C-alpha positions as CSV (number, residue, x, y, z in Angstrom):
1,M,-14.5,-42.5,-53.5
2,R,-12.5,-42.7,-56.7
3,L,-9.2,-44.6,-56.6
4,N,-7.0,-41.4,-57.2
5,A,-8.8,-39.6,-54.4
6,R,-8.4,-42.5,-52.0
7,L,-4.7,-42.9,-52.8
8,K,-4.1,-39.2,-52.3
9,R,-5.9,-39.3,-48.9
10,D,-4.0,-42.4,-47.8
11,W,-0.7,-40.8,-48.9
12,R,-1.4,-37.6,-46.9
13,F,-2.3,-39.7,-43.8
14,W,0.9,-41.8,-44.2
15,K,3.1,-38.8,-44.5
16,G,1.7,-37.3,-41.3
17,L,2.0,-40.6,-39.4
18,S,5.5,-41.2,-40.7
19,R,6.7,-37.8,-39.5
20,T,5.2,-38.5,-36.1
21,L,6.6,-42.0,-35.7
22,K,10.0,-40.8,-36.8
23,R,10.2,-38.3,-34.0
24,V,9.0,-40.7,-31.3
25,K,10.6,-44.0,-32.3
26,T,13.7,-43.7,-30.0
27,I,11.7,-42.9,-26.9
28,A,12.1,-45.7,-24.4
29,R,11.2,-46.1,-20.7
30,D,14.7,-47.3,-19.7
31,S,16.5,-44.6,-21.6
32,D,18.6,-42.0,-19.7
33,N,17.5,-39.4,-22.3
34,L,15.0,-37.2,-20.5
35,I,12.6,-34.4,-21.6
36,C,15.1,-31.8,-20.4
37,D,17.8,-33.4,-22.6
38,D,15.5,-33.0,-25.6
39,L,15.1,-29.3,-24.7
40,E,18.8,-28.7,-24.1
41,S,19.5,-30.2,-27.5
42,A,17.1,-27.7,-29.0
43,V,18.8,-24.8,-27.1
44,A,22.2,-25.9,-28.4
45,Q,21.0,-25.9,-32.0
46,W,19.0,-22.6,-31.9
47,R,20.5,-20.7,-29.0
48,D,20.2,-17.2,-30.5
49,R,16.8,-17.6,-32.2
50,P,13.6,-16.2,-30.6
51,A,11.9,-18.9,-28.5
52,M,9.0,-17.2,-26.7
53,T,7.2,-13.9,-26.8
54,F,4.9,-12.7,-24.0
55,E,3.3,-9.3,-23.5
56,G,5.9,-7.5,-25.6
57,R,9.0,-9.3,-24.3
58,T,10.9,-11.9,-26.4
59,V,13.5,-14.3,-25.1
60,T,15.9,-16.4,-27.1
61,Y,16.4,-20.2,-26.6
62,G,19.6,-19.4,-24.7
63,E,17.9,-16.8,-22.5
64,L,15.0,-19.2,-21.8
65,D,17.4,-21.9,-20.9
66,G,19.2,-19.5,-18.6
67,I,16.0,-18.8,-16.7
68,A,15.4,-22.5,-16.4
69,N,18.9,-23.1,-15.0
70,R,18.4,-20.5,-12.3
71,Y,15.3,-22.5,-11.1
72,A,17.4,-25.7,-11.2
73,H,20.0,-24.2,-9.0
74,W,17.3,-22.7,-6.7
75,A,16.0,-26.2,-6.1
76,K,19.4,-27.6,-5.5
77,G,20.0,-24.8,-2.9
78,L,16.9,-25.9,-1.1
79,N,18.3,-29.5,-1.0
80,L,15.3,-30.7,-3.0
81,R,16.0,-34.3,-4.0
82,R,15.1,-36.2,-7.1
83,G,11.4,-37.3,-7.0
84,Q,10.3,-34.5,-4.6
85,T,7.6,-32.2,-5.8
86,V,7.2,-28.4,-6.2
87,A,3.7,-27.0,-6.9
88,L,3.4,-24.4,-9.6
89,F,0.3,-22.2,-9.2
90,M,0.4,-19.3,-11.7
91,P,-1.3,-18.1,-14.8
92,N,0.5,-18.2,-18.1
93,R,3.6,-16.1,-18.0
94,L,7.1,-16.1,-19.5
95,E,8.6,-18.0,-16.6
96,Y,6.0,-20.8,-16.5
97,F,7.6,-23.3,-18.9
98,A,11.1,-22.4,-17.8
99,I,10.2,-23.3,-14.2
100,W,9.3,-26.9,-14.8
101,Y,11.9,-27.3,-17.5
102,G,14.6,-26.1,-15.0
103,L,13.3,-28.3,-12.1
104,S,13.3,-31.4,-14.4
105,K,17.1,-30.8,-14.9
106,V,17.7,-31.8,-11.3
107,G,15.0,-34.5,-11.1
108,V,12.4,-32.5,-9.2
109,V,8.8,-33.1,-10.1
110,T,6.5,-30.1,-10.8
111,A,2.8,-30.2,-10.1
112,L,1.1,-27.9,-12.6
113,I,-1.9,-26.5,-10.6
114,N,-4.9,-25.1,-12.4
115,N,-4.8,-21.3,-11.6
116,Q,-8.6,-21.1,-11.8
117,L,-9.0,-23.2,-8.7
118,S,-9.6,-21.9,-5.2
119,G,-10.8,-23.1,-1.8
120,L,-11.2,-26.8,-1.3
121,P,-10.5,-28.0,-4.9
122,L,-7.2,-26.0,-4.8
123,A,-6.3,-27.4,-1.4
124,H,-7.1,-30.9,-2.6
125,C,-4.8,-30.7,-5.6
126,L,-2.0,-29.3,-3.4
127,S,-2.5,-31.9,-0.7
128,I,-2.4,-34.9,-3.1
129,S,0.7,-33.5,-4.9
130,G,2.8,-34.0,-1.7
131,A,4.7,-30.7,-2.5
132,G,6.4,-28.9,0.3
133,H,7.0,-25.7,-1.7
134,I,4.7,-23.7,-3.9
135,I,5.5,-21.1,-6.5
136,V,3.0,-18.3,-7.0
137,D,2.8,-14.7,-8.3
138,G,0.9,-11.6,-7.2
139,E,-2.3,-12.9,-8.8
140,T,-2.4,-16.3,-7.2
141,S,-0.7,-15.7,-3.8
142,P,-3.9,-14.3,-2.2
143,V,-5.9,-17.3,-3.5
144,F,-3.4,-19.7,-2.0
145,E,-3.5,-17.8,1.3
146,Q,-7.2,-18.4,1.6
147,A,-6.9,-22.1,0.8
148,K,-3.8,-22.7,2.9
149,P,-5.7,-23.7,6.1
150,L,-7.3,-26.5,4.1
151,V,-4.0,-28.0,2.8
152,E,-3.0,-31.2,4.7
153,R,0.7,-30.3,5.1
154,P,2.7,-27.1,5.5
155,M,3.9,-25.5,2.3
156,Q,6.6,-22.8,1.9
157,Q,5.2,-20.1,-0.4
158,W,7.6,-18.5,-2.9
159,V,6.3,-15.4,-4.6
160,L,7.4,-13.9,-8.0
161,G,6.7,-10.5,-6.7
162,P,6.5,-8.7,-3.3
163,A,6.5,-11.1,-0.3
164,H,4.8,-10.6,3.0
165,G,4.9,-12.4,6.4
166,D,6.2,-16.0,6.0
167,Q,6.3,-15.7,2.2
168,R,9.6,-15.9,0.5
169,D,10.7,-13.5,-2.3
170,L,11.6,-15.8,-5.2
171,V,12.9,-12.9,-7.4
172,Q,15.5,-12.1,-4.8
173,A,16.4,-15.8,-4.2
174,L,17.0,-16.3,-8.0
175,K,19.5,-13.5,-8.2
176,S,22.2,-15.6,-6.5
177,C,21.5,-18.6,-8.7
178,S,23.7,-19.5,-11.7
179,Q,22.4,-19.3,-15.3
180,L,24.7,-22.1,-16.3
181,A,23.3,-25.6,-16.7
182,P,23.6,-27.9,-13.7
183,D,26.0,-30.8,-14.2
184,R,24.2,-33.7,-15.9
185,A,25.6,-36.0,-13.3
186,V,22.8,-34.8,-11.0
187,R,20.4,-36.8,-13.2
188,E,22.6,-39.9,-13.1
189,G,20.5,-43.1,-12.7
190,M,17.3,-41.4,-13.8
191,T,15.3,-42.9,-16.7
192,A,12.5,-41.8,-18.9
193,S,10.1,-43.8,-16.7
194,D,10.7,-41.4,-13.8
195,T,8.0,-38.7,-13.1
196,A,8.6,-35.3,-14.6
197,L,5.2,-33.6,-14.0
198,L,1.9,-33.9,-12.3
199,L,-1.0,-32.9,-14.5
200,Y,-4.6,-32.8,-13.3
201,T,-7.8,-34.0,-14.8
202,S,-10.3,-31.3,-15.4
203,G,-12.7,-32.2,-12.6
204,T,-15.9,-31.8,-14.6
205,T,-17.6,-34.4,-12.4
206,G,-15.8,-34.1,-9.1
207,L,-12.4,-33.2,-7.6
208,P,-9.4,-33.4,-10.0
209,K,-7.1,-36.4,-10.0
210,A,-3.3,-36.1,-10.4
211,A,-1.9,-37.9,-13.4
212,R,1.8,-39.0,-13.5
213,I,3.5,-37.6,-16.5
214,T,6.8,-39.4,-16.9
215,H,9.7,-38.0,-18.9
216,M,8.8,-40.5,-21.6
217,R,5.2,-39.3,-21.7
218,A,6.3,-35.7,-21.9
219,Q,8.5,-36.7,-24.8
220,L,5.7,-38.4,-26.6
221,Y,3.6,-35.2,-26.3
222,M,6.3,-32.8,-27.3
223,R,8.1,-34.9,-29.9
224,G,4.9,-36.2,-31.3
225,F,3.5,-32.8,-32.1
226,A,6.9,-31.6,-33.3
227,G,6.4,-34.3,-36.0
228,S,2.6,-34.4,-36.5
229,T,2.3,-30.6,-37.2
230,G,5.2,-30.6,-39.7
231,A,6.4,-27.4,-37.9
232,T,9.7,-25.8,-38.9
233,D,12.0,-23.1,-37.5
234,K,10.0,-20.6,-39.5
235,D,6.7,-21.3,-37.6
236,R,5.3,-19.1,-34.9
237,V,2.8,-20.9,-32.7
238,Y,0.1,-18.8,-30.9
239,V,-0.8,-20.3,-27.5
240,A,-3.8,-18.9,-25.6
241,L,-4.5,-22.2,-23.8
242,P,-3.3,-22.6,-20.2
243,L,0.1,-24.1,-19.8
244,Y,-1.0,-26.4,-16.9
245,H,-2.9,-28.4,-19.6
246,A,-1.2,-30.9,-21.9
247,T,-2.5,-29.5,-25.1
248,G,-1.1,-26.0,-24.6
249,G,1.7,-26.7,-22.2
250,L,3.3,-29.8,-23.9
251,C,1.8,-30.3,-27.4
252,A,2.0,-26.7,-28.6
253,L,5.3,-26.0,-27.0
254,G,6.8,-29.1,-28.4
255,A,5.7,-28.3,-31.9
256,A,7.5,-24.9,-31.7
257,L,10.5,-25.5,-29.4
258,L,11.7,-28.8,-30.7
259,N,11.8,-27.4,-34.3
260,G,13.5,-24.1,-33.7
261,G,10.2,-22.2,-34.0
262,S,8.8,-19.6,-31.7
263,V,5.9,-19.5,-29.2
264,V,3.7,-16.5,-28.9
265,L,2.1,-16.9,-25.5
266,R,-1.0,-15.1,-24.2
267,R,-2.0,-14.9,-20.5
268,K,-5.4,-16.2,-21.3
269,F,-7.7,-16.6,-24.3
270,S,-9.6,-13.6,-25.6
271,A,-11.9,-13.9,-28.6
272,S,-11.7,-10.1,-29.1
273,H,-7.9,-10.0,-29.3
274,F,-7.3,-13.4,-30.9
275,W,-7.0,-12.5,-34.6
276,S,-5.4,-9.0,-34.2
277,E,-2.6,-10.6,-32.1
278,I,-2.1,-13.4,-34.5
279,A,-1.8,-11.0,-37.4
280,E,0.4,-8.6,-35.5
281,E,2.8,-11.4,-34.3
282,R,2.9,-13.0,-37.8
283,C,1.8,-16.4,-36.3
284,T,1.6,-19.4,-38.6
285,M,-0.2,-21.9,-36.3
286,F,-2.4,-21.9,-33.3
287,V,-3.5,-24.5,-30.9
288,Y,-7.1,-25.0,-29.9
289,I,-9.6,-26.8,-27.6
290,G,-13.1,-27.2,-29.1
291,E,-14.8,-24.6,-27.1
292,L,-12.2,-22.0,-28.0
293,C,-13.2,-22.5,-31.6
294,R,-16.9,-22.1,-30.7
295,Y,-16.1,-18.7,-29.1
296,L,-14.4,-17.6,-32.2
297,V,-17.2,-18.5,-34.6
298,N,-19.8,-16.9,-32.3
299,H,-17.8,-13.7,-32.1
300,E,-18.7,-10.8,-34.5
301,P,-16.5,-10.5,-37.6
302,V,-13.3,-8.5,-37.3
303,D,-11.0,-7.3,-40.0
304,D,-7.9,-9.4,-39.0
305,E,-9.8,-12.7,-39.0
306,T,-8.7,-13.2,-42.7
307,R,-5.6,-11.0,-42.6
308,H,-3.3,-13.6,-41.1
309,K,-0.6,-16.1,-42.1
310,I,-2.1,-19.1,-40.3
311,R,-1.4,-22.3,-42.2
312,M,-2.6,-24.8,-39.6
313,A,-4.8,-25.0,-36.5
314,F,-4.2,-28.1,-34.3
315,G,-6.0,-29.3,-31.2
316,N,-8.8,-31.5,-30.0
317,G,-12.5,-31.3,-29.3
318,L,-13.5,-29.4,-32.5
319,R,-17.2,-30.2,-32.9
320,P,-18.6,-31.1,-36.3
321,D,-21.0,-28.2,-36.4
322,V,-18.2,-25.7,-35.8
323,W,-15.5,-27.3,-38.1
324,P,-16.6,-26.0,-41.6
325,T,-17.4,-22.5,-40.3
326,L,-14.0,-22.3,-38.6
327,K,-12.1,-23.4,-41.7
328,Q,-14.1,-21.4,-44.3
329,R,-14.8,-18.2,-42.4
330,F,-11.2,-17.7,-41.1
331,R,-9.6,-19.2,-44.2
332,I,-7.5,-21.8,-42.4
333,P,-5.8,-24.1,-44.9
334,E,-5.4,-27.1,-42.6
335,I,-6.9,-28.3,-39.4
336,L,-5.2,-31.1,-37.5
337,E,-7.6,-32.7,-35.0
338,F,-6.2,-35.3,-32.6
339,Y,-7.5,-37.4,-29.8
340,G,-5.8,-38.1,-26.5
341,S,-6.1,-37.7,-22.8
342,T,-3.8,-36.5,-20.0
343,E,-3.4,-39.9,-18.4
344,G,-4.3,-42.3,-21.2
345,N,-2.3,-44.4,-23.7
346,V,-4.7,-43.8,-26.7
347,S,-3.8,-41.3,-29.3
348,M,-5.0,-40.7,-32.8
349,F,-4.6,-38.0,-35.5
350,N,-6.8,-36.9,-38.3
351,F,-4.0,-36.2,-40.8
352,D,-6.2,-36.0,-43.9
353,G,-8.7,-33.5,-42.6
354,R,-12.0,-35.5,-42.7
355,E,-14.4,-33.1,-41.1
356,G,-15.8,-34.2,-37.8
357,A,-13.3,-37.1,-37.3
358,I,-11.1,-37.2,-34.3
359,G,-8.6,-39.6,-35.9
360,R,-8.1,-42.4,-38.2
361,I,-6.7,-46.0,-38.2
362,P,-6.8,-47.4,-41.8
363,K,-7.3,-51.1,-42.1
364,W,-3.8,-51.5,-43.5
365,L,-2.3,-50.0,-40.4
366,R,-4.6,-51.5,-37.8
367,K,-1.8,-53.7,-36.3
368,R,0.4,-50.6,-35.7
369,F,-2.2,-49.1,-33.3
370,N,-3.2,-50.2,-29.8
371,V,-6.7,-48.8,-30.2
372,R,-10.0,-50.7,-30.3
373,L,-13.7,-50.1,-29.7
374,V,-15.6,-52.5,-27.5
375,Q,-19.4,-52.9,-27.1
376,Y,-20.7,-51.1,-24.1
377,D,-24.0,-51.2,-22.1
378,V,-24.8,-47.5,-21.3
379,E,-27.5,-48.4,-18.7
380,A,-25.4,-50.8,-16.8
381,E,-22.3,-48.7,-17.4
382,Q,-20.1,-51.6,-18.2
383,V,-18.5,-53.4,-21.2
384,I,-20.5,-56.2,-22.8
385,R,-18.9,-59.6,-22.7
386,G,-19.6,-62.6,-24.7
387,P,-20.2,-66.2,-23.5
388,D,-16.4,-66.7,-23.3
389,G,-16.2,-63.8,-20.8
390,L,-14.2,-61.6,-23.3
391,C,-15.2,-58.3,-24.7
392,I,-16.9,-57.9,-28.1
393,E,-15.3,-55.6,-30.7
394,C,-17.5,-53.1,-32.4
395,G,-18.1,-53.1,-36.1
396,P,-18.4,-50.1,-38.4
397,G,-21.1,-47.7,-37.2
398,Q,-21.5,-49.3,-33.8
399,V,-21.0,-47.1,-30.8
400,G,-18.6,-48.5,-28.1
401,Q,-16.0,-47.6,-25.6
402,C,-12.5,-46.8,-26.8
403,V,-9.8,-48.8,-25.1
404,G,-6.0,-48.9,-25.5
405,L,-3.8,-52.0,-25.0
406,I,-1.3,-51.6,-22.1
407,G,2.2,-52.9,-22.3
408,G,4.5,-54.0,-25.1
409,A,7.7,-52.5,-26.4
410,D,6.1,-49.4,-27.8
411,A,6.3,-46.4,-25.5
412,R,2.9,-45.2,-26.8
413,S,1.2,-48.1,-25.0
414,E,2.5,-47.1,-21.5
415,F,-0.1,-46.3,-18.9
416,S,1.4,-44.4,-16.0
417,G,-1.9,-43.8,-14.2
418,Y,-2.7,-41.4,-11.3
419,L,-1.0,-40.8,-8.0
420,D,-4.1,-42.6,-6.5
421,K,-3.5,-46.3,-7.1
422,A,-7.2,-47.2,-6.7
423,A,-8.2,-44.6,-9.3
424,S,-5.6,-46.0,-11.7
425,E,-6.9,-49.6,-11.2
426,K,-10.4,-48.4,-12.1
427,K,-9.2,-47.3,-15.5
428,V,-7.8,-50.7,-16.4
429,L,-10.0,-53.4,-18.1
430,Q,-8.7,-57.0,-17.7
431,N,-9.3,-60.0,-20.1
432,V,-10.6,-57.9,-22.9
433,F,-9.6,-59.9,-26.1
434,A,-7.5,-62.5,-24.4
435,R,-7.0,-64.0,-21.0
436,G,-4.5,-61.9,-19.0
437,D,-4.4,-58.8,-21.3
438,A,-5.0,-55.3,-19.9
439,W,-6.5,-52.3,-21.7
440,F,-6.9,-48.7,-20.6
441,A,-10.6,-47.7,-20.5
442,T,-10.8,-44.1,-21.9
443,G,-14.3,-43.5,-20.7
444,D,-15.2,-42.2,-24.2
445,L,-17.8,-43.6,-26.5
446,M,-16.9,-43.5,-30.2
447,K,-17.9,-45.0,-33.5
448,M,-15.8,-45.9,-36.5
449,D,-16.7,-45.9,-40.1
450,A,-15.7,-48.4,-42.8
451,D,-12.7,-46.2,-43.8
452,G,-11.2,-46.2,-40.3
453,Y,-12.3,-42.7,-39.2
454,F,-13.2,-42.4,-35.5
455,Y,-15.9,-40.1,-34.3
456,F,-16.5,-39.0,-30.8
457,V,-20.0,-39.6,-29.5
458,D,-20.0,-38.8,-25.7
459,R,-18.3,-39.4,-22.4
460,I,-19.5,-42.4,-20.5
461,G,-21.8,-41.1,-17.8
462,D,-22.9,-38.3,-20.0
463,T,-24.8,-40.6,-22.3
464,F,-28.0,-41.7,-20.6
465,R,-30.9,-44.0,-21.3
466,W,-34.5,-42.7,-21.7
467,K,-37.6,-44.4,-23.2
468,G,-35.4,-47.5,-23.9
469,E,-33.0,-45.5,-26.0
470,N,-29.4,-44.3,-25.5
471,V,-29.2,-40.5,-25.6
472,S,-25.9,-38.8,-26.4
473,T,-25.7,-35.4,-24.6
474,N,-23.0,-34.3,-27.1
475,E,-25.2,-35.0,-30.2
476,V,-28.3,-33.4,-28.6
477,A,-26.3,-30.3,-27.7
478,E,-25.1,-29.9,-31.3
479,R,-28.7,-29.9,-32.6
480,L,-29.8,-27.4,-29.9
481,Q,-27.0,-25.0,-30.8
482,A,-28.2,-24.9,-34.3
483,F,-31.2,-23.0,-33.1
484,P,-30.7,-19.2,-33.7
485,G,-29.8,-17.3,-30.6
486,I,-28.4,-20.2,-28.6
487,A,-24.8,-19.5,-27.8
488,Q,-24.1,-22.6,-25.7
489,A,-26.0,-25.7,-24.7
490,N,-25.1,-28.2,-21.9
491,V,-27.3,-31.4,-22.0
492,Y,-27.5,-33.9,-19.2
493,G,-29.8,-36.5,-17.7
494,V,-31.9,-36.0,-14.5
495,A,-33.8,-38.6,-12.5
496,V,-37.6,-38.3,-12.5
497,D,-39.7,-39.9,-9.8
498,G,-41.6,-42.9,-11.1
499,A,-39.8,-43.1,-14.4
500,D,-37.0,-45.4,-15.6
501,G,-33.7,-44.0,-16.7
502,R,-33.0,-40.3,-16.8
503,A,-34.9,-37.5,-18.7
504,G,-33.0,-35.0,-20.8
505,M,-32.4,-31.5,-19.5
506,A,-30.7,-28.7,-21.3
507,A,-29.0,-25.6,-19.7
508,L,-28.9,-22.9,-22.4
509,V,-27.0,-19.6,-22.8
510,V,-29.0,-17.4,-25.2
511,D,-28.5,-14.2,-27.0
512,G,-31.5,-12.0,-26.3
513,A,-35.0,-13.3,-25.6
514,F,-35.8,-17.0,-25.6
515,D,-38.6,-18.0,-27.9
516,A,-39.9,-21.1,-26.3
517,K,-42.5,-21.8,-29.0
518,A,-40.0,-21.6,-31.9
519,F,-37.4,-23.6,-29.9
520,G,-40.0,-26.3,-29.3
521,E,-40.7,-26.5,-33.0
522,H,-36.9,-26.8,-33.7
523,V,-36.5,-29.6,-31.1
524,T,-39.5,-31.5,-32.6
525,R,-38.1,-31.2,-36.1
526,E,-34.5,-32.0,-35.3
527,L,-34.6,-34.7,-32.6
528,P,-36.5,-38.0,-32.0
529,I,-39.0,-38.0,-29.1
530,Y,-36.7,-39.9,-26.7
531,A,-33.8,-37.3,-27.3
532,Q,-35.9,-34.2,-26.9
533,P,-35.0,-32.4,-23.6
534,L,-37.9,-32.6,-21.1
535,F,-36.6,-29.7,-19.1
536,V,-34.8,-26.5,-20.1
537,R,-33.2,-23.8,-18.0
538,I,-31.7,-20.5,-19.1
539,L,-28.4,-19.4,-17.6
540,P,-26.3,-16.2,-18.1
541,A,-23.2,-18.4,-18.5
542,L,-22.1,-22.0,-18.2
543,D,-19.6,-23.0,-15.5
544,T,-16.5,-24.3,-17.2
545,T,-13.0,-25.6,-16.2
546,G,-9.9,-23.7,-17.1
547,T,-9.7,-25.6,-20.4
548,F,-13.3,-24.6,-21.4
549,K,-14.8,-28.0,-20.5
550,I,-18.3,-27.6,-19.3
551,R,-19.1,-28.8,-15.8
552,K,-22.3,-30.8,-15.3
553,V,-22.2,-32.0,-11.7
554,D,-23.8,-28.9,-10.1
555,L,-26.5,-28.8,-12.8
556,V,-27.4,-32.4,-12.3
557,A,-27.6,-31.8,-8.5
558,D,-30.0,-28.9,-9.1
559,G,-32.3,-31.0,-11.2
560,Y,-35.5,-29.3,-12.3
561,D,-36.9,-28.1,-9.0
562,P,-38.0,-24.4,-9.3
563,A,-37.3,-24.0,-5.6
564,K,-33.6,-24.6,-6.2
565,I,-33.2,-22.8,-9.5
566,K,-33.0,-19.1,-10.2
567,G,-33.9,-17.9,-13.7
568,P,-36.2,-19.2,-16.4
569,L,-37.1,-22.8,-16.3
570,F,-39.3,-24.7,-18.8
571,F,-41.0,-28.1,-19.1
572,H,-41.9,-29.9,-22.3
573,D,-45.6,-30.4,-22.0
574,P,-46.7,-33.2,-24.4
575,K,-49.7,-31.0,-25.6
576,K,-48.5,-27.4,-25.3
577,G,-44.8,-27.6,-26.0
578,Y,-42.3,-25.8,-23.7
579,V,-44.1,-24.0,-20.9
580,K,-42.7,-22.3,-17.8
581,L,-42.1,-24.8,-15.0
582,T,-43.8,-23.1,-12.1
583,K,-44.4,-24.5,-8.6
584,S,-47.9,-25.7,-9.7
585,V,-46.5,-27.5,-12.7
586,W,-43.8,-29.0,-10.4
587,D,-46.5,-30.2,-8.0
588,R,-48.5,-31.8,-10.8
589,L,-45.3,-33.6,-12.0
590,A,-44.5,-34.8,-8.5
591,A,-48.0,-36.1,-8.1
592,G,-47.9,-37.9,-11.4
593,A,-50.7,-35.8,-12.8
594,I,-48.7,-35.1,-16.0
595,R,-47.7,-38.1,-18.1
596,I,-44.1,-38.0,-19.3
């Protein structure tokens, strides 16, 4: 790269980083300035400006604050004390943000429950929250009713809508609650290290875990994106992600509401309505998760996809094969990709737009970041340690686990962990680069190039070992999705009797008929032998979480047994290519009659 281009790139990165650091530098765990104080300051500055639009209704900052204050006084009226928890189980709606914002004003913790859950997973999330009250609406109340017998403790149900039986009418209860802010003295003694929210992991491989989001961590999310996006009071941010998730509910809202901008909120994502709503609402930014972008590029062209005022899309998980299409087809001037996790202390931004990179740490800024990559044994599923017992840092191009140093004066290095102490301890690596140090283990495999750009490789546990080689499910899925007619691919490893490691299997969602012969030719051409899926199954859709993350656990449990699987199933015969996996083929595999 020429000197001028390199200097221009570094200057762009530094500007973005400086904006971000400026907004977060005063955050401290022992500060009495809480996330609700940040938001109240925004209300005081922009009281009469539009804050949020939802399904045709727009409220100003002052009106949104008034709604929040009613919830604060509602909680006080119930004698809810600081540190106690209320569960919020609703889809996106105008009141959602105001509820947890209002409860935070009186020190009450809000557990943001995934509104896609039901049955045992829902009951599990409610039980571990410790909440005695739950807020629902007409859509989620019946779901809660079905799960209620499985919840470990009694919960009073408050409905934003008609109430029946032992339910309480929240609309009626709020009418007697003041719109004026509660006295700040009610928060006296609280610090930014106190818990504000409970957010849950996606549960792609099991039941979700509840992560403690302190006021400090909520501030890092909201202030951080207020700075990193460069948003102003002229920006309108389109949010179609669920508000129970940090990317939509904290990052996107912070970018808008801490800068005097406006949020255009949608109940749920729709590829069909996405661009028409963005154009109609004059949005200038939108927030994404990777799979949302894939849905957009797979959707047939619409007129409004280039008739918009979008200047930036920001989010995480944008895959390298989707990135250029998203940017060019929809004419998006800037994409801001970032890396972070709900519970972790590692965050990175790709401020200068290198396609495919999830973030960057230039050599000249290395000491300002708590992030490192350490060598990792995929087969043993543990970090590699040298003769001195310490971990070994990866060099450029080496794949390793991303870890974040815990502790120190910088609020960004804080690790609050989960409600489950044992689960928190499992995420901490001891004696990494020095005796006595502690690092958060992200569970993500990455590689870094010589310029300091980081690239996501796979989740630990998703990468598997076959034929003596490490296979990245993420990278294989990208290659498979390049085959015409494949809308989605989920790749995972399955155990095969008599074989070491795990063999590759792909669950595919296809448009139209599946051409096994052409697919086999594509696989042979695009992938080395050890990475070629041994088994393929065709599904009408992939099971995902509410934030579009693909679940693997049930697919792994199904394996490749045709007796368990409905729908087309294929086996990669070494001589014939992909053939239908019938019971007779299965029997020959089980008997070892087919060499794999």
